[in-house]
NUTIKOL-296533 format. One record per residue (C-alpha): residue number from 1; x, y, z. Coordinates in nm, 2 decimals. Example, Ala and Ser with C-alpha at 12.3 -4.5 7.8 and 13.67 -1.06 7.14 Angstrom:
2
+------+--------+--------+--------+
! resi !   east !  north !     up !
+------+--------+--------+--------+
!    1 !   1.23 !  -0.45 !   0.78 !
!    2 !   1.37 !  -0.11 !   0.71 !
+------+--------+--------+--------+
//
This chain:
371
+------+--------+--------+--------+
! resi !   east !  north !     up !
+------+--------+--------+--------+
!    1 !   3.69 !   3.32 !   1.69 !
!    2 !   3.74 !   2.98 !   1.54 !
!    3 !   3.54 !   2.90 !   1.21 !
!    4 !   3.32 !   2.59 !   1.23 !
!    5 !   3.48 !   2.29 !   1.06 !
!    6 !   3.34 !   2.22 !   0.71 !
!    7 !   3.32 !   1.85 !   0.70 !
!    8 !   3.18 !   1.83 !   0.35 !
!    9 !   3.48 !   2.04 !   0.21 !
!   10 !   3.72 !   1.85 !   0.41 !
!   11 !   3.60 !   1.50 !   0.30 !
!   12 !   3.58 !   1.61 !  -0.06 !
!   13 !   3.93 !   1.77 !  -0.06 !
!   14 !   4.06 !   1.44 !   0.08 !
!   15 !   3.91 !   1.25 !  -0.19 !
!   16 !   4.03 !   1.48 !  -0.47 !
!   17 !   4.38 !   1.42 !  -0.32 !
!   18 !   4.34 !   1.05 !  -0.32 !
!   19 !   4.19 !   1.06 !  -0.67 !
!   20 !   4.50 !   1.26 !  -0.80 !
!   21 !   4.74 !   1.03 !  -0.63 !
!   22 !   4.58 !   0.71 !  -0.76 !
!   23 !   4.56 !   0.84 !  -1.12 !
!   24 !   4.92 !   0.95 !  -1.11 !
!   25 !   5.01 !   0.60 !  -1.01 !
!   26 !   4.82 !   0.45 !  -1.28 !
!   27 !   4.98 !   0.68 !  -1.54 !
!   28 !   5.32 !   0.57 !  -1.39 !
!   29 !   5.23 !   0.20 !  -1.42 !
!   30 !   5.13 !   0.19 !  -1.78 !
!   31 !   5.07 !   0.40 !  -2.08 !
!   32 !   4.80 !   0.16 !  -2.23 !
!   33 !   4.45 !   0.14 !  -2.10 !
!   34 !   4.45 !  -0.23 !  -2.03 !
!   35 !   4.76 !  -0.18 !  -1.81 !
!   36 !   4.60 !   0.10 !  -1.61 !
!   37 !   4.29 !  -0.09 !  -1.55 !
!   38 !   4.47 !  -0.39 !  -1.42 !
!   39 !   4.66 !  -0.17 !  -1.18 !
!   40 !   4.33 !  -0.02 !  -1.08 !
!   41 !   4.18 !  -0.35 !  -1.01 !
!   42 !   4.46 !  -0.44 !  -0.78 !
!   43 !   4.44 !  -0.11 !  -0.60 !
!   44 !   4.06 !  -0.13 !  -0.55 !
!   45 !   4.10 !  -0.49 !  -0.41 !
!   46 !   4.38 !  -0.39 !  -0.17 !
!   47 !   4.18 !  -0.09 !  -0.02 !
!   48 !   3.87 !  -0.31 !   0.03 !
!   49 !   3.63 !  -0.17 !  -0.22 !
!   50 !   3.62 !  -0.48 !  -0.43 !
!   51 !   3.52 !  -0.74 !  -0.16 !
!   52 !   3.45 !  -1.04 !  -0.39 !
!   53 !   3.76 !  -1.23 !  -0.50 !
!   54 !   3.53 !  -1.46 !  -0.71 !
!   55 !   3.62 !  -1.76 !  -0.50 !
!   56 !   3.27 !  -1.86 !  -0.48 !
!   57 !   3.19 !  -1.86 !  -0.85 !
!   58 !   3.13 !  -2.20 !  -1.01 !
!   59 !   3.14 !  -2.22 !  -1.39 !
!   60 !   3.07 !  -2.52 !  -1.61 !
!   61 !   3.01 !  -2.59 !  -1.98 !
!   62 !   2.68 !  -2.78 !  -2.09 !
!   63 !   2.68 !  -2.93 !  -2.43 !
!   64 !   2.43 !  -3.02 !  -2.70 !
!   65 !   2.32 !  -3.38 !  -2.78 !
!   66 !   2.55 !  -3.37 !  -3.08 !
!   67 !   2.84 !  -3.23 !  -2.86 !
!   68 !   2.92 !  -2.97 !  -3.13 !
!   69 !   2.78 !  -2.68 !  -2.95 !
!   70 !   2.78 !  -2.56 !  -2.60 !
!   71 !   2.69 !  -2.28 !  -2.36 !
!   72 !   2.86 !  -2.16 !  -2.04 !
!   73 !   2.69 !  -2.14 !  -1.70 !
!   74 !   2.83 !  -1.92 !  -1.42 !
!   75 !   2.68 !  -1.96 !  -1.06 !
!   76 !   2.76 !  -1.62 !  -0.89 !
!   77 !   2.57 !  -1.57 !  -0.57 !
!   78 !   2.73 !  -1.23 !  -0.49 !
!   79 !   2.62 !  -1.08 !  -0.82 !
!   80 !   2.26 !  -1.06 !  -0.69 !
!   81 !   2.38 !  -0.78 !  -0.44 !
!   82 !   2.45 !  -0.54 !  -0.71 !
!   83 !   2.09 !  -0.41 !  -0.72 !
!   84 !   2.12 !  -0.25 !  -0.37 !
!   85 !   2.46 !  -0.10 !  -0.45 !
!   86 !   2.77 !  -0.10 !  -0.24 !
!   87 !   2.85 !   0.13 !   0.07 !
!   88 !   2.61 !   0.39 !   0.23 !
!   89 !   2.26 !   0.44 !   0.10 !
!   90 !   2.20 !   0.76 !   0.26 !
!   91 !   2.43 !   1.05 !   0.27 !
!   92 !   2.58 !   1.19 !   0.60 !
!   93 !   2.43 !   1.54 !   0.71 !
!   94 !   2.69 !   1.74 !   0.54 !
!   95 !   2.62 !   1.58 !   0.20 !
!   96 !   2.33 !   1.58 !  -0.04 !
!   97 !   2.23 !   1.29 !  -0.26 !
!   98 !   2.21 !   1.38 !  -0.62 !
!   99 !   2.01 !   1.21 !  -0.92 !
!  100 !   1.84 !   0.97 !  -0.68 !
!  101 !   2.17 !   0.84 !  -0.52 !
!  102 !   2.30 !   0.73 !  -0.86 !
!  103 !   2.59 !   0.48 !  -0.80 !
!  104 !   2.77 !   0.61 !  -1.10 !
!  105 !   2.77 !   0.98 !  -1.00 !
!  106 !   3.11 !   1.09 !  -0.87 !
!  107 !   2.95 !   1.33 !  -0.63 !
!  108 !   2.76 !   1.05 !  -0.47 !
!  109 !   3.05 !   0.80 !  -0.48 !
!  110 !   3.25 !   1.03 !  -0.25 !
!  111 !   3.01 !   0.97 !   0.04 !
!  112 !   2.87 !   0.63 !  -0.06 !
!  113 !   3.21 !   0.46 !  -0.06 !
!  114 !   3.39 !   0.66 !   0.21 !
!  115 !   3.65 !   0.77 !  -0.03 !
!  116 !   3.76 !   0.41 !  -0.13 !
!  117 !   3.62 !   0.40 !  -0.49 !
!  118 !   3.85 !   0.56 !  -0.73 !
!  119 !   3.80 !   0.55 !  -1.12 !
!  120 !   4.03 !   0.58 !  -1.42 !
!  121 !   3.96 !   0.88 !  -1.65 !
!  122 !   3.90 !   0.80 !  -2.01 !
!  123 !   3.83 !   1.02 !  -2.30 !
!  124 !   3.63 !   0.88 !  -2.59 !
!  125 !   3.59 !   1.10 !  -2.90 !
!  126 !   3.61 !   1.42 !  -2.69 !
!  127 !   3.36 !   1.29 !  -2.42 !
!  128 !   3.46 !   1.23 !  -2.07 !
!  129 !   3.41 !   0.88 !  -1.90 !
!  130 !   3.54 !   0.71 !  -1.58 !
!  131 !   3.61 !   0.34 !  -1.55 !
!  132 !   3.49 !   0.21 !  -1.22 !
!  133 !   3.58 !  -0.12 !  -1.07 !
!  134 !   3.27 !  -0.34 !  -1.03 !
!  135 !   3.22 !  -0.43 !  -0.67 !
!  136 !   3.02 !  -0.73 !  -0.78 !
!  137 !   3.21 !  -0.86 !  -1.08 !
!  138 !   3.11 !  -1.11 !  -1.34 !
!  139 !   3.47 !  -1.19 !  -1.42 !
!  140 !   3.82 !  -1.07 !  -1.31 !
!  141 !   3.89 !  -0.72 !  -1.45 !
!  142 !   3.52 !  -0.62 !  -1.46 !
!  143 !   3.46 !  -0.25 !  -1.50 !
!  144 !   3.18 !  -0.01 !  -1.55 !
!  145 !   3.27 !   0.27 !  -1.79 !
!  146 !   3.03 !   0.55 !  -1.72 !
!  147 !   2.99 !   0.90 !  -1.86 !
!  148 !   3.09 !   1.17 !  -1.62 !
!  149 !   2.76 !   1.35 !  -1.70 !
!  150 !   2.44 !   1.19 !  -1.57 !
!  151 !   2.26 !   1.11 !  -1.88 !
!  152 !   2.01 !   0.82 !  -1.96 !
!  153 !   2.12 !   0.48 !  -2.09 !
!  154 !   1.84 !   0.48 !  -2.34 !
!  155 !   1.99 !   0.60 !  -2.68 !
!  156 !   1.67 !   0.77 !  -2.81 !
!  157 !   1.69 !   1.02 !  -2.51 !
!  158 !   1.72 !   1.32 !  -2.76 !
!  159 !   1.85 !   1.64 !  -2.61 !
!  160 !   1.88 !   1.47 !  -2.27 !
!  161 !   2.15 !   1.23 !  -2.38 !
!  162 !   2.38 !   1.11 !  -2.64 !
!  163 !   2.28 !   1.03 !  -3.00 !
!  164 !   2.28 !   0.67 !  -3.12 !
!  165 !   2.58 !   0.75 !  -3.34 !
!  166 !   2.78 !   0.89 !  -3.04 !
!  167 !   2.69 !   0.59 !  -2.83 !
!  168 !   2.82 !   0.33 !  -3.09 !
!  169 !   3.13 !   0.53 !  -3.18 !
!  170 !   3.23 !   0.57 !  -2.82 !
!  171 !   3.16 !   0.19 !  -2.76 !
!  172 !   3.38 !   0.09 !  -3.05 !
!  173 !   3.66 !   0.34 !  -2.95 !
!  174 !   3.66 !   0.19 !  -2.60 !
!  175 !   3.68 !  -0.17 !  -2.74 !
!  176 !   3.96 !  -0.06 !  -2.98 !
!  177 !   4.18 !   0.04 !  -2.68 !
!  178 !   4.11 !  -0.28 !  -2.49 !
!  179 !   4.26 !  -0.59 !  -2.66 !
!  180 !   4.19 !  -0.89 !  -2.46 !
!  181 !   3.86 !  -0.75 !  -2.33 !
!  182 !   3.49 !  -0.77 !  -2.42 !
!  183 !   3.30 !  -0.44 !  -2.41 !
!  184 !   2.93 !  -0.42 !  -2.42 !
!  185 !   2.63 !  -0.19 !  -2.39 !
!  186 !   2.32 !  -0.31 !  -2.23 !
!  187 !   2.01 !  -0.10 !  -2.31 !
!  188 !   1.72 !  -0.02 !  -2.11 !
!  189 !   1.54 !  -0.35 !  -2.01 !
!  190 !   1.80 !  -0.54 !  -2.18 !
!  191 !   2.03 !  -0.61 !  -1.88 !
!  192 !   2.09 !  -0.25 !  -1.78 !
!  193 !   2.05 !  -0.23 !  -1.39 !
!  194 !   2.13 !   0.15 !  -1.38 !
!  195 !   1.92 !   0.28 !  -1.67 !
!  196 !   1.93 !   0.65 !  -1.57 !
!  197 !   2.32 !   0.68 !  -1.62 !
!  198 !   2.49 !   0.59 !  -1.95 !
!  199 !   2.75 !   0.32 !  -1.92 !
!  200 !   2.93 !   0.02 !  -2.09 !
!  201 !   3.08 !  -0.27 !  -1.93 !
!  202 !   3.42 !  -0.43 !  -1.99 !
!  203 !   3.57 !  -0.74 !  -1.87 !
!  204 !   3.90 !  -0.92 !  -1.94 !
!  205 !   3.87 !  -1.27 !  -2.12 !
!  206 !   3.94 !  -1.58 !  -1.95 !
!  207 !   4.22 !  -1.70 !  -2.18 !
!  208 !   4.16 !  -1.73 !  -2.56 !
!  209 !   3.84 !  -1.91 !  -2.57 !
!  210 !   3.55 !  -1.77 !  -2.76 !
!  211 !   3.20 !  -1.74 !  -2.64 !
!  212 !   2.93 !  -1.94 !  -2.80 !
!  213 !   2.79 !  -1.65 !  -2.99 !
!  214 !   3.15 !  -1.57 !  -3.12 !
!  215 !   3.19 !  -1.95 !  -3.21 !
!  216 !   2.86 !  -1.92 !  -3.41 !
!  217 !   2.96 !  -1.61 !  -3.59 !
!  218 !   3.30 !  -1.77 !  -3.69 !
!  219 !   3.12 !  -2.03 !  -3.89 !
!  220 !   2.98 !  -1.74 !  -4.13 !
!  221 !   3.17 !  -1.66 !  -4.44 !
!  222 !   3.42 !  -1.39 !  -4.44 !
!  223 !   3.25 !  -1.18 !  -4.72 !
!  224 !   2.92 !  -1.21 !  -4.52 !
!  225 !   3.08 !  -1.10 !  -4.19 !
!  226 !   3.24 !  -0.79 !  -4.35 !
!  227 !   2.91 !  -0.69 !  -4.52 !
!  228 !   2.71 !  -0.77 !  -4.20 !
!  229 !   2.51 !  -1.08 !  -4.14 !
!  230 !   2.28 !  -1.26 !  -3.90 !
!  231 !   2.46 !  -1.52 !  -3.70 !
!  232 !   2.33 !  -1.85 !  -3.81 !
!  233 !   2.25 !  -2.15 !  -3.59 !
!  234 !   2.20 !  -1.95 !  -3.27 !
!  235 !   1.89 !  -1.94 !  -3.05 !
!  236 !   1.83 !  -1.55 !  -3.07 !
!  237 !   1.87 !  -1.30 !  -3.35 !
!  238 !   2.23 !  -1.14 !  -3.34 !
!  239 !   2.36 !  -0.92 !  -3.62 !
!  240 !   2.73 !  -0.93 !  -3.68 !
!  241 !   2.99 !  -0.73 !  -3.86 !
!  242 !   3.37 !  -0.72 !  -3.85 !
!  243 !   3.65 !  -0.52 !  -4.00 !
!  244 !   3.98 !  -0.37 !  -3.95 !
!  245 !   4.04 !  -0.16 !  -3.64 !
!  246 !   4.09 !   0.14 !  -3.85 !
!  247 !   3.74 !   0.11 !  -3.97 !
!  248 !   3.55 !   0.17 !  -3.65 !
!  249 !   3.35 !   0.45 !  -3.81 !
!  250 !   3.23 !   0.22 !  -4.09 !
!  251 !   3.14 !  -0.05 !  -3.83 !
!  252 !   2.95 !   0.20 !  -3.62 !
!  253 !   2.75 !   0.32 !  -3.92 !
!  254 !   2.65 !  -0.04 !  -3.99 !
!  255 !   2.54 !  -0.09 !  -3.63 !
!  256 !   2.36 !   0.24 !  -3.65 !
!  257 !   2.17 !   0.14 !  -3.96 !
!  258 !   2.05 !  -0.18 !  -3.77 !
!  259 !   1.95 !   0.00 !  -3.46 !
!  260 !   1.76 !   0.26 !  -3.67 !
!  261 !   1.58 !  -0.01 !  -3.85 !
!  262 !   1.50 !  -0.19 !  -3.53 !
!  263 !   1.37 !   0.15 !  -3.38 !
!  264 !   1.15 !   0.21 !  -3.68 !
!  265 !   1.00 !  -0.14 !  -3.62 !
!  266 !   0.94 !  -0.13 !  -3.24 !
!  267 !   0.92 !   0.25 !  -3.17 !
!  268 !   1.00 !   0.35 !  -2.81 !
!  269 !   1.01 !  -0.01 !  -2.70 !
!  270 !   1.32 !  -0.08 !  -2.90 !
!  271 !   1.64 !  -0.16 !  -2.71 !
!  272 !   1.95 !  -0.35 !  -2.76 !
!  273 !   2.27 !  -0.52 !  -2.66 !
!  274 !   2.58 !  -0.42 !  -2.85 !
!  275 !   2.89 !  -0.62 !  -2.80 !
!  276 !   3.25 !  -0.54 !  -2.93 !
!  277 !   3.60 !  -0.67 !  -2.90 !
!  278 !   3.93 !  -0.63 !  -3.06 !
!  279 !   4.12 !  -0.93 !  -3.19 !
!  280 !   4.50 !  -0.90 !  -3.25 !
!  281 !   4.60 !  -1.20 !  -3.47 !
!  282 !   4.92 !  -1.38 !  -3.47 !
!  283 !   5.03 !  -1.19 !  -3.78 !
!  284 !   4.97 !  -0.85 !  -3.60 !
!  285 !   4.65 !  -0.76 !  -3.77 !
!  286 !   4.40 !  -0.59 !  -3.56 !
!  287 !   4.03 !  -0.67 !  -3.63 !
!  288 !   3.71 !  -0.54 !  -3.46 !
!  289 !   3.41 !  -0.76 !  -3.40 !
!  290 !   3.07 !  -0.61 !  -3.34 !
!  291 !   2.74 !  -0.78 !  -3.24 !
!  292 !   2.41 !  -0.61 !  -3.22 !
!  293 !   2.13 !  -0.80 !  -3.05 !
!  294 !   1.78 !  -0.62 !  -3.11 !
!  295 !   1.57 !  -0.64 !  -2.79 !
!  296 !   1.21 !  -0.53 !  -2.69 !
!  297 !   1.17 !  -0.36 !  -2.35 !
!  298 !   0.87 !  -0.58 !  -2.27 !
!  299 !   1.10 !  -0.88 !  -2.26 !
!  300 !   1.39 !  -0.80 !  -2.03 !
!  301 !   1.40 !  -1.15 !  -1.89 !
!  302 !   1.30 !  -1.52 !  -1.97 !
!  303 !   1.13 !  -1.77 !  -1.75 !
!  304 !   1.37 !  -2.00 !  -1.56 !
!  305 !   1.63 !  -1.76 !  -1.44 !
!  306 !   1.61 !  -1.48 !  -1.18 !
!  307 !   1.84 !  -1.23 !  -1.36 !
!  308 !   1.77 !  -1.02 !  -1.66 !
!  309 !   1.93 !  -1.13 !  -1.99 !
!  310 !   2.22 !  -0.89 !  -2.06 !
!  311 !   2.52 !  -0.88 !  -2.28 !
!  312 !   2.70 !  -1.18 !  -2.11 !
!  313 !   2.39 !  -1.40 !  -2.14 !
!  314 !   2.34 !  -1.32 !  -2.51 !
!  315 !   2.70 !  -1.42 !  -2.57 !
!  316 !   2.62 !  -1.76 !  -2.44 !
!  317 !   2.71 !  -1.75 !  -2.07 !
!  318 !   2.41 !  -1.77 !  -1.83 !
!  319 !   2.46 !  -1.62 !  -1.48 !
!  320 !   2.28 !  -1.80 !  -1.20 !
!  321 !   2.26 !  -1.62 !  -0.87 !
!  322 !   2.03 !  -1.81 !  -0.63 !
!  323 !   2.06 !  -2.13 !  -0.43 !
!  324 !   1.76 !  -2.27 !  -0.61 !
!  325 !   1.91 !  -2.22 !  -0.94 !
!  326 !   2.23 !  -2.39 !  -0.83 !
!  327 !   2.02 !  -2.69 !  -0.71 !
!  328 !   1.86 !  -2.71 !  -1.04 !
!  329 !   2.19 !  -2.70 !  -1.22 !
!  330 !   2.33 !  -2.97 !  -0.99 !
!  331 !   2.02 !  -3.19 !  -1.04 !
!  332 !   2.07 !  -3.17 !  -1.43 !
!  333 !   1.76 !  -2.95 !  -1.49 !
!  334 !   1.95 !  -2.66 !  -1.66 !
!  335 !   2.05 !  -2.82 !  -1.98 !
!  336 !   2.15 !  -2.71 !  -2.33 !
!  337 !   1.79 !  -2.69 !  -2.44 !
!  338 !   1.70 !  -2.50 !  -2.14 !
!  339 !   1.95 !  -2.23 !  -2.22 !
!  340 !   1.83 !  -2.22 !  -2.58 !
!  341 !   1.48 !  -2.15 !  -2.45 !
!  342 !   1.61 !  -1.88 !  -2.21 !
!  343 !   1.78 !  -1.69 !  -2.51 !
!  344 !   1.48 !  -1.76 !  -2.76 !
!  345 !   1.24 !  -1.63 !  -2.47 !
!  346 !   1.38 !  -1.27 !  -2.52 !
!  347 !   1.42 !  -1.29 !  -2.90 !
!  348 !   1.14 !  -1.07 !  -3.05 !
!  349 !   1.32 !  -0.97 !  -3.36 !
!  350 !   1.25 !  -1.31 !  -3.55 !
!  351 !   0.87 !  -1.22 !  -3.53 !
!  352 !   0.92 !  -0.90 !  -3.73 !
!  353 !   0.95 !  -0.97 !  -4.11 !
!  354 !   0.97 !  -0.60 !  -4.18 !
!  355 !   1.28 !  -0.56 !  -3.97 !
!  356 !   1.45 !  -0.84 !  -4.15 !
!  357 !   1.36 !  -0.69 !  -4.48 !
!  358 !   1.49 !  -0.35 !  -4.40 !
!  359 !   1.82 !  -0.49 !  -4.28 !
!  360 !   1.86 !  -0.69 !  -4.61 !
!  361 !   1.89 !  -1.01 !  -4.40 !
!  362 !   1.57 !  -1.20 !  -4.52 !
!  363 !   1.78 !  -1.49 !  -4.66 !
!  364 !   1.97 !  -1.54 !  -4.34 !
!  365 !   1.83 !  -1.76 !  -4.06 !
!  366 !   1.85 !  -1.67 !  -3.69 !
!  367 !   1.89 !  -2.04 !  -3.63 !
!  368 !   1.64 !  -2.10 !  -3.34 !
!  369 !   1.47 !  -2.38 !  -3.53 !
!  370 !   1.80 !  -2.57 !  -3.57 !
!  371 !   1.84 !  -2.65 !  -3.21 !
+------+--------+--------+--------+
//
């Protein structure tokens, strides 16, 4: 008598074979992580998982009255679809949804994306991650790098998640492997749209241009930057430190000190954006840049834009997603001063003198009054 066909096993085995084939292909294409991710991006576009070629994105620069400072604006209408996810929302009868149908859990991805979504395996300090191509990218080469285990995004999760030290070390280890990329962590209510599953985001730079936050940091003295400083002349509080790529442990420790100080100030409401990148200079030296932006969970967004303020926004590129926002941009209502207000609207750290004192940054200004 014939045994009934086990559809779930059949589909899962087919996915596993495809996953092995794609990862073997990536290993054959490149030995370095950037090369593997570029190959994965092309593959995911060719099979139809990434459907947005970013053709509808409009980007512009808005400058200050003095024309010495600027912000970037991105109109990206497809980006608003990310909240609903991509693919199936309910599993077929043979499958079960786990962890509320989390879009970053592999066992869900198998049925949600009909086998199309394949990720690149990454190990960071002995912990397993997968780089998934974003179906609603902010930029070309936009990836979500998620833990294989379903663990919360919030760093103070205790036994249920990673420690703050592990989070920061993994973030910097990832950035150290991705020259030409920007890597960032959005904390809970600080831009994270999937707060129940730990993940970073990474995207490839558009050429060599620095973001406004990076340009503001470049104006600080070299000594201050290596010791750790507040970025001056910027509309929200951003802490910055840089050092050699061999010093990721030291840089992570400095960021951990800042994050702990912020947690002591705000308690359970403390959250943050952490941004890191590896710069390879013309003389071959490799330098890591780390920004920590202290945030409060009661202020995930500012008035005037529909999206939450995340890592890209705090770097100085505001993402607009609605037709109304585009109309306001076209009519000149979204100005340099408007963007300053958006960023200042989520900056709560400047109101806490105790935080500035315990981070030894009392004399450095956050710069909001200079605009």
